[in-house]
C-alpha positions in Angstrom: 55.4 12.1 5.2 57.7 13.2 2.4 54.9 12.5 -0.1 52.4 14.5 2.0 54.9 17.4 2.2 55.3 17.3 -1.6 51.6 17.2 -2.3 50.7 19.8 0.4 53.5 22.3 0.9 52.8 25.0 3.5 54.7 27.7 1.6 55.9 28.6 -1.8 54.1 27.4 -5.0 50.8 25.6 -4.6 50.7 22.0 -5.7 48.2 20.6 -8.1 46.4 18.7 -5.3 46.0 21.9 -3.2 44.7 23.8 -6.2 42.2 21.1 -7.1 40.8 21.1 -3.6 40.7 24.9 -3.6 38.8 25.1 -6.9 36.5 22.3 -5.7 35.6 24.6 -2.7 35.4 27.7 -4.9 32.7 26.1 -7.0 30.5 25.3 -4.0 31.0 28.6 -2.1 28.9 31.7 -2.7 30.9 34.5 -4.1 30.2 36.7 -1.1 31.7 34.1 1.2 35.2 33.9 -0.3 36.9 35.3 2.7 39.2 34.0 5.4 36.5 34.0 8.2 34.4 31.4 6.3 34.5 28.2 8.5 34.7 26.0 5.4 37.7 28.0 4.2 39.3 27.8 7.6 38.8 24.0 7.7 40.2 23.3 4.2 43.1 25.6 4.8 44.0 23.6 7.9 43.8 20.3 6.0 46.0 21.4 3.1 48.6 23.3 5.2 47.8 26.8 4.1 46.5 29.8 6.0 42.8 30.8 5.7 44.0 34.1 4.2 46.1 32.4 1.6 43.3 30.0 0.6 40.8 32.9 0.4 43.2 34.8 -1.8 43.6 31.7 -4.0 39.8 31.4 -4.4 39.6 35.0 -5.5 42.3 34.3 -8.0 40.0 31.7 -9.5 37.3 34.3 -9.6 39.5 36.3 -12.0 39.3 33.4 -14.5 35.5 33.2 -14.3 33.7 35.0 -17.2 30.5 35.3 -15.2 32.4 37.3 -12.5 34.5 39.5 -14.8 31.7 40.2 -17.3 29.6 41.6 -14.5 32.2 44.2 -13.7 33.5 42.5 -10.6 37.1 41.4 -10.4 39.0 38.7 -8.7 42.7 39.1 -7.9 44.9 39.3 -10.9 47.5 36.8 -9.7 46.1 33.6 -11.3 49.1 31.3 -12.2 49.5 28.9 -15.1 48.7 26.0 -12.8 45.5 27.8 -11.6 44.5 28.0 -15.2 45.4 24.4 -15.8 43.2 23.2 -12.9 40.4 25.5 -14.2 40.6 23.8 -17.6 40.8 20.3 -16.1 37.6 20.7 -14.2 35.8 22.2 -17.2 37.0 19.2 -19.3 35.7 16.6 -16.9 33.7 17.8 -14.0 32.7 14.3 -12.8 36.2 12.9 -12.6 37.5 15.9 -10.7 34.6 16.0 -8.3 35.2 12.4 -7.3 39.0 12.8 -7.2 38.7 15.8 -4.9 36.3 14.0 -2.5 38.7 11.1 -2.4 41.7 13.3 -2.0 40.1 15.2 0.9 39.1 11.9 2.6 42.6 10.5 2.2 44.1 13.7 3.6 41.8 13.6 6.7 42.7 9.9 7.2 46.4 10.6 7.0 45.9 13.2 9.8 44.1 10.7 11.9 40.8 12.4 11.5 37.3 11.3 10.3 36.4 13.0 7.0 33.5 15.3 7.5 30.8 15.8 5.0 27.9 18.3 4.8 24.4 16.8 5.1 22.6 16.4 1.8 19.1 15.7 0.6 20.2 12.2 -0.2 21.3 11.3 3.4 18.1 9.3 4.0 19.2 7.0 1.1 20.3 3.6 2.5 23.6 2.3 1.2 23.4 -0.9 3.2 21.3 -2.5 0.4 24.3 -2.3 -1.8 27.8 -4.0 -1.8 30.9 -4.3 -3.8 31.1 -2.5 -7.2 27.4 -1.5 -7.0 28.0 0.3 -3.7 31.1 2.0 -5.2 29.1 3.2 -8.2 26.2 4.5 -6.0 28.7 6.4 -3.7 30.4 8.0 -6.7 27.0 9.0 -8.2 26.0 10.7 -5.0 29.3 12.5 -4.8 28.8 13.9 -8.3 25.1 14.8 -7.7 26.0 16.5 -4.5 28.8 18.5 -6.1 26.4 19.7 -8.9 23.7 20.7 -6.4 26.1 22.7 -4.2 27.8 24.4 -7.1 24.4 25.5 -8.7 22.8 26.6 -5.4 25.9 28.5 -4.4 26.1 30.3 -7.7 22.4 31.4 -7.4 22.9 32.5 -3.8 20.5 29.7 -2.6 17.5 31.2 -4.3 15.2 30.1 -7.1 16.1 32.2 -10.1 12.4 32.6 -11.1 10.5 33.0 -7.8 13.2 34.0 -5.3 12.3 31.1 -3.0 15.2 30.6 -0.5 14.2 27.5 1.5 16.8 24.9 0.6 14.4 22.0 1.2 12.3 23.2 -1.8 15.2 24.0 -4.1 16.4 21.9 -7.0 19.6 22.1 -9.0 17.8 21.6 -12.3 19.6 20.5 -15.4 18.9 22.6 -18.5 19.8 19.7 -20.9 18.7 16.6 -19.1 21.1 14.3 -17.3 20.3 11.4 -19.6 20.9 13.4 -22.8 24.4 14.9 -22.3 26.8 12.8 -20.4 29.7 15.2 -20.9 27.8 18.1 -19.2 26.0 16.3 -16.4 28.0 18.1 -13.8 28.7 21.3 -15.6 27.3 24.1 -13.4 26.6 26.2 -16.6 24.1 23.4 -17.4 22.1 24.1 -14.2 19.5 26.5 -12.8 18.5 26.9 -9.2 14.7 26.4 -9.2 11.9 25.7 -6.8 10.5 22.2 -7.0 7.5 23.5 -8.9 9.5 25.5 -11.4 11.9 22.6 -11.8 9.0 20.3 -12.7 7.6 22.8 -15.1 11.0 23.4 -16.7 11.7 19.7 -17.0 8.3 19.3 -18.7 9.3 22.1 -21.1 6.4 24.3 -20.0 8.7 27.3 -20.0 12.2 28.0 -21.2 14.6 30.9 -21.6 15.7 33.2 -24.4 19.4 33.6 -25.1 19.4 36.7 -22.8 17.8 34.7 -20.0 14.2 35.9 -20.3 11.4 33.6 -19.5 9.4 32.3 -22.5 6.2 30.2 -22.0 5.3 27.2 -24.0 2.2 27.1 -26.2 0.8 24.4 -23.9 1.2 26.7 -20.8 -0.3 29.6 -22.7 -3.3 27.4 -23.6 -3.7 26.1 -20.0 -7.0 27.1 -18.2 -5.6 26.2 -14.8 -6.0 29.3 -12.6 -2.9 28.4 -10.5 -0.6 27.9 -13.5 -1.7 31.2 -14.9 -1.1 33.0 -11.7 2.3 31.5 -11.1 3.7 31.5 -14.7 1.9 34.1 -16.8 3.1 37.0 -14.5 6.8 36.1 -15.0 6.7 35.9 -18.8 9.5 37.9 -20.5 11.0 38.6 -17.1 14.8 38.0 -16.9 15.7 35.3 -14.3 18.0 36.3 -11.4 21.4 35.6 -12.9 24.0 33.6 -10.9 27.2 35.1 -9.5 29.1 32.6 -11.6 28.5 29.7 -14.0 26.0 31.7 -16.1 23.6 29.3 -18.0 25.3 28.2 -21.3 23.6 29.6 -24.4 23.9 26.3 -26.2 22.1 24.5 -23.3 19.4 27.1 -23.3 18.9 26.9 -27.0 18.6 23.1 -26.9 16.0 23.3 -24.2 14.0 26.1 -25.9 14.0 24.3 -29.3 12.7 21.1 -27.6 9.9 23.2 -26.0 8.9 24.9 -29.3 8.6 21.5 -30.9 6.2 20.1 -28.2 2.5 19.8 -29.0 0.3 22.4 -27.3 -2.2 19.8 -26.0 0.2 18.7 -23.3 -1.1 21.5 -21.2 -1.4 20.7 -17.5 0.5 18.5 -15.0 
């Protein structure tokens, strides 16, 4: 009990554990829902021993550290502490470790309160874990935690809409990596390495049929320009040079965009249709 009181004080300065869980939620909550009436904020506040109002205020403190928020003219509260900044930096240094740590911390906290940890349904819920055991099961579970965090962070940042087409049906949306998962281990879970795209646009982006300029405008590949497919022309040619709908936070990293675009420009034009 004393340890829990230390890790989750209900007044005074916030602990590192409380701040990590708060930032974990911040990443996965649309900017417009950072308020005390949000059921997810109410639930986490109850778990960590703070009021919904205090937690909502802390989330808006984090917004004041987010360049994508402040550069757009919006402002969070100005009371971010040194520990707030430290947690922000810790996440940006190792998204994967913190995503898993927060999931485990929340589960342990629920267990300590005699509750069953709740989890939102995900696209991977039809994936059967019973086929795995031991260390393999542990690895698969951690992988799912990380992938789920990335998806929620990216979709929340883009307000649950494809940044090219505006599609808002979550069943058809993908948290697409700008630099592929296999190529950049350090940034696999970095939300600035993600775009919210429809399944079609995700496939085309992954195949380098289109990319983005540094100022987030759509540029088509030579292969897509050469395509004679009527559907591809109708879908992609009309959005050429259009700026994508930018996210509320975690704006696409310029270095990631340049890497993707350079790969596209090197691709031979005869890989036209898919």
